C-alpha positions as CSV (number, residue, x, y, z in Angstrom):
1,X,0.0,0.0,0.0
2,X,1.2,3.5,-0.8
3,X,0.3,6.4,1.6
4,X,0.4,10.1,0.8
5,X,0.9,12.1,4.0
6,X,-1.1,15.3,4.3
7,X,1.0,18.4,5.3
8,X,-0.7,18.7,8.8
9,X,-0.3,15.1,9.5
10,X,3.4,15.3,8.7
11,X,3.9,18.4,10.9
12,X,1.9,16.9,13.8
13,X,3.8,13.7,13.7
14,X,7.0,15.7,14.3
15,X,5.8,18.3,16.8
16,X,2.4,17.3,18.2
17,X,1.9,13.6,17.9
18,X,-0.9,13.7,20.5
19,X,-3.0,15.3,17.7
20,X,-2.8,12.0,15.8
21,X,-4.8,9.0,16.6
22,X,-3.1,5.7,17.5
23,X,-3.7,4.2,14.0
24,X,-1.9,7.1,12.4
25,X,1.0,7.1,14.8
26,X,1.4,3.3,14.3
27,X,1.3,3.6,10.5
28,X,3.8,6.4,10.4
29,X,6.2,4.7,12.8
30,X,5.9,1.2,11.3
31,X,5.4,1.7,7.5
32,X,8.8,1.9,5.9
33,X,8.2,1.4,2.2
34,X,5.0,3.2,1.2
35,X,5.1,6.6,2.8
36,X,5.2,9.6,0.5
37,X,5.3,13.4,1.0
38,X,4.3,15.6,-1.9
39,X,6.3,18.5,-3.1
40,X,3.1,20.5,-2.5
41,X,3.6,19.9,1.2
42,X,7.1,21.2,1.1
43,X,5.9,24.2,-0.8
44,X,3.1,24.8,1.8
45,X,5.5,24.4,4.7
46,X,8.0,26.8,3.1
47,X,5.4,29.4,2.4
48,X,3.9,29.3,5.9
49,X,7.4,29.4,7.5
50,X,8.4,32.4,5.3
51,X,5.2,34.3,6.3
52,X,5.8,33.6,10.0
53,X,2.7,31.4,10.2
54,X,4.6,28.3,11.1
55,X,7.4,27.9,13.6
56,X,10.0,25.2,13.0
57,X,13.3,24.5,14.8
58,X,15.2,25.0,11.6
59,X,14.5,26.2,8.1
60,X,12.2,24.0,6.0
61,X,15.0,23.3,3.5
62,X,16.8,21.4,6.3
63,X,13.9,20.3,8.4
64,X,11.7,18.5,5.8
65,X,14.4,16.5,4.0
66,X,16.0,15.5,7.4
67,X,12.7,14.0,8.6
68,X,11.8,12.4,5.3
69,X,15.2,10.6,5.4
70,X,14.8,9.7,9.1
71,X,11.3,8.2,8.5
72,X,12.1,6.7,5.1
73,X,9.5,8.9,3.4
74,X,9.7,9.1,-0.4
75,X,9.2,12.3,-2.4
76,X,6.3,12.7,-4.7
77,X,6.8,15.4,-7.3
78,X,4.0,17.3,-8.9
79,X,3.5,16.3,-12.5
80,X,1.4,18.0,-15.2
81,X,-1.0,15.0,-14.9
82,X,-1.5,15.9,-11.2
83,X,-1.9,19.6,-11.8
84,X,-4.5,19.0,-14.6
85,X,-6.4,16.5,-12.5
86,X,-7.2,19.3,-10.0
87,X,-9.4,20.9,-12.6
88,X,-11.6,17.8,-12.6
89,X,-12.2,17.9,-8.8
90,X,-15.5,19.3,-7.4
91,X,-15.1,22.6,-5.6
92,X,-15.7,21.3,-2.1
93,X,-12.4,22.7,-0.9
94,X,-10.8,26.0,-1.7
95,X,-7.3,25.1,-0.4
96,X,-5.0,24.6,-3.4
97,X,-2.6,22.5,-1.5
98,X,-5.2,20.1,-0.3
99,X,-6.7,19.9,-3.8
100,X,-3.3,18.9,-5.3
101,X,-2.8,16.3,-2.6
102,X,-6.3,14.8,-3.4
103,X,-5.5,14.8,-7.1
104,X,-2.1,13.2,-6.5
105,X,-3.5,10.5,-4.2
106,X,-6.2,9.7,-6.7
107,X,-3.9,9.7,-9.8
108,X,-1.3,7.5,-8.0
109,X,-3.7,5.1,-6.3
110,X,-2.5,6.2,-2.9
111,X,-4.4,6.4,0.4
112,X,-4.3,10.0,1.8
113,X,-3.5,10.3,5.5
114,X,-5.4,13.3,6.6
115,X,-7.0,15.1,9.5
116,X,-9.1,17.4,7.2
117,X,-12.8,16.6,7.2
118,X,-13.3,18.4,3.9
119,X,-11.3,15.7,2.2
120,X,-14.0,13.2,2.9
121,X,-16.3,14.9,0.4
122,X,-14.0,13.7,-2.5
123,X,-13.8,10.2,-3.9
124,X,-10.3,9.6,-2.7
125,X,-9.3,6.8,-0.3
126,X,-8.3,8.2,3.1
127,X,-7.3,7.2,6.6
128,X,-8.5,9.6,9.3
129,X,-5.5,10.6,11.4
130,X,-7.0,13.1,13.8
131,X,-8.0,12.4,17.4
């Protein structure tokens, strides 16, 4: 199974694991082959950090790759296919980062690990990770 980690789930796993349910914590700590983080999440983290809306112990350019390596998380680049698939999604959600993650998970046959209830309105397989 391949899992795409939502940005919030990734950040919570690092700094606030109590916000994640037991299933999510177990999956993130035990799954070593099928975890992916989208370039969209790195982009979102970098933007929020740069705007002062996200505090991290070090700049995202060090923080994100370090934790991806430590956890064995693979990178998922954004392709034209992914970007164009966003246009076919219903407008349930206005957040462009969440929309690209939904499109990527759908296009790649991945399960999206999320704590965003709006994602449930789309026809993408998810695992609820919030408490």
